[in-house]
C-alpha positions in Angstrom: 19.4 -0.2 -0.8 22.5 1.6 0.4 23.5 2.5 -2.7 19.9 3.1 -3.4 19.6 5.6 -1.3 22.7 8.0 -1.7 21.0 8.2 -5.2 17.5 9.0 -4.4 19.1 11.4 -1.5 20.6 13.2 -3.9 17.5 13.0 -6.8 16.0 15.0 -3.8 18.1 17.0 -3.0 18.2 18.3 -6.6 14.3 18.8 -6.9 13.1 18.9 -3.6 9.4 18.8 -4.7 10.2 15.5 -6.3 7.5 12.5 -5.7 9.3 9.6 -5.7 12.8 10.5 -4.8 10.7 10.6 -1.4 9.5 7.7 -2.0 12.7 5.1 -3.0 14.3 7.5 -0.5 12.0 5.3 2.5 11.7 3.0 0.8 15.6 2.6 1.2 15.1 3.3 4.5 13.1 0.8 4.9 15.2 -1.7 3.5 18.1 -0.7 5.9 16.2 -1.0 8.6 15.4 2.7 9.5 11.7 2.6 9.9 11.6 6.1 11.7 13.0 8.0 8.9 11.7 6.0 6.8 8.1 7.6 8.3 9.3 10.9 8.9 10.3 11.2 5.3 6.5 10.1 4.1 5.2 12.0 6.9 7.1 15.2 5.4 6.3 13.8 1.5 2.2 13.3 3.1 2.4 17.2 4.6 3.1 18.1 0.8 0.5 15.6 -0.7 -1.7 14.3 1.3 -4.2 12.3 -1.5 -0.6 10.2 -2.2 -1.7 6.9 -2.1 1.3 5.0 -2.0 2.4 7.0 0.4 -0.4 6.0 2.7 0.1 2.7 2.0 4.1 3.1 3.3 2.4 5.2 5.8 0.3 2.2 7.2 2.6 -1.3 7.0 5.1 1.6 9.7 1.8 2.0 11.6 1.0 -1.5 11.8 3.9 -2.9 12.5 4.8 -0.7 15.5 1.1 -2.2 16.5 -0.6 1.0 16.1 -3.8 -0.6 14.7 -5.9 1.6 14.6 -3.6 4.4 12.7 -2.6 1.9 10.1 -6.5 1.1 9.4 -7.0 5.1 8.9 -4.1 5.3 6.3 -5.7 2.2 5.0 -9.4 3.4 4.9 -8.0 6.5 3.5 -6.2 4.6 0.3 -9.1 3.1 -0.1 -11.3 6.2 -0.2 -9.4 7.5 -2.7 -9.3 4.7 -5.2 -6.1 4.8 -6.1 -5.6 0.8 -4.8 -3.5 0.2 -7.5 -0.2 1.0 -5.6 -0.4 -1.7 -3.1 0.7 -4.7 -5.2 3.6 -3.4 -6.3 4.7 -2.1 -2.4 3.8 -5.7 -1.7 7.5 -6.3 -3.3 9.7 -3.7 -1.5 8.3 -5.5 1.8 10.5 -8.0 4.4 8.7 -11.2 4.0 7.3 -10.6 7.9 5.6 -7.5 7.0 4.0 -8.4 3.8 2.7 -10.7 5.8 2.1 -8.9 8.0 -0.3 -6.4 6.0 -1.2 -9.0 4.0 -3.8 -10.8 7.5 -4.7 -7.9 8.4 -6.1 -7.0 5.2 -7.8 -10.0 4.6 -8.6 -9.7 8.9 -10.4 -6.2 8.3 -12.0 -7.6 4.9 -13.2 -10.8 7.0 -14.7 -8.4 9.8 -16.6 -5.9 7.1 -18.1 -8.7 5.2 -19.3 -10.4 8.1 -20.7 -7.2 9.9 -22.5 -6.8 5.7 -24.2 -9.9 6.7 -25.4 -9.5 10.1 -27.3 -6.7 8.3 
């Protein structure tokens, strides 16, 4: 992860508008246990592209990890509204095991709640 971070940082320096390099940099920071720095970098990337599902999904995990369930839900809802959920499966490979389980459990619980509410209606 430190080598990936250094390479991604160089790529960001070369082209500050390259979203993929910013995401790679944030993923490396996350893997190194620097969640706050990854969060700041993702927020900066989001300010340049507010409809980026890969950024929103990563931010959702970081919010859930902090215990901010409402914020995590809002970010996941935005990913779903955008319609580009294809980013979720590859991101799961990047997440640490405990975070992957957190995201899976959270999404499963929310899906069951939605289905239950629809059945009651």
